[in-house]
C-alpha positions in Angstrom: 0.5 -5.7 35.8 4.0 -5.3 35.8 6.8 -7.9 35.6 7.2 -10.8 37.9 9.4 -9.6 41.2 13.2 -11.0 40.7 13.3 -12.1 44.1 12.9 -15.9 44.2 15.3 -15.7 41.8 17.7 -13.9 43.8 17.4 -16.5 46.6 17.5 -19.3 44.4 21.1 -18.1 43.0 22.3 -17.7 46.9 21.7 -21.3 47.8 23.2 -22.3 44.8 26.3 -19.5 46.1 26.0 -21.7 49.3 26.3 -25.0 47.6 29.1 -24.5 45.7 31.2 -22.8 47.7 29.8 -21.9 51.2 28.3 -19.1 53.1 31.8 -17.4 53.2 31.7 -17.2 49.0 28.2 -15.2 49.1 28.2 -11.4 48.2 26.2 -9.6 46.3 28.3 -9.9 43.4 28.3 -13.6 43.5 24.6 -13.6 43.6 23.9 -11.5 40.7 26.5 -13.5 38.5 24.8 -16.6 39.7 21.5 -15.1 39.0 22.8 -13.1 35.5 21.6 -9.9 37.5 23.6 -6.8 37.9 24.4 -5.6 41.3 22.1 -2.7 41.6 19.5 -5.4 40.6 20.0 -7.6 43.6 20.2 -4.4 45.4 17.2 -3.8 44.0 15.7 -6.3 46.1 17.7 -6.6 48.8 19.6 -3.6 50.5 22.6 -5.2 52.0 24.1 -8.9 52.3 22.6 -9.1 55.6 19.3 -7.9 54.4 20.1 -10.8 51.5 20.8 -13.7 53.9 17.8 -12.6 55.9 15.6 -12.8 53.5 16.8 -16.4 52.6 17.1 -17.8 55.8 13.2 -16.9 56.1 12.2 -18.7 52.9 14.3 -22.0 54.2 12.7 -21.9 57.2 8.9 -21.4 55.2 10.1 -24.1 53.4 10.7 -26.3 55.7 7.2 -25.7 57.7 5.3 -25.9 54.4 6.8 -29.4 54.0 6.1 -30.8 57.4 2.7 -29.0 57.2 2.1 -31.5 54.4 3.8 -34.5 55.7 1.6 -34.2 59.2 -1.3 -33.8 56.4 -0.1 -36.8 54.8 0.1 -38.6 57.9 -3.4 -37.6 59.2 -4.7 -39.4 55.7 -3.2 -42.6 56.2 -4.5 -42.8 59.6 -8.1 -42.2 58.5 -7.4 -44.4 55.7 -6.4 -47.4 58.0 -9.2 -47.2 60.5 
């Protein structure tokens, strides 16, 4: 079995860069530095800054959808207990 992917690490680094300096601070270089990787390592997973930002947006939407699903399941469970 191969090594685990560094994609989650890179995506987390994007969010940390945004948190510190806003979207304008995001460069492949700043993300690589935050992730403790080389620029080439980041570009291995994401061919460009645009691809990196699109993947970050997708990951954020997926997380929001999961939170919403979990909240709905919790609400439905609570309603069934109260009935």
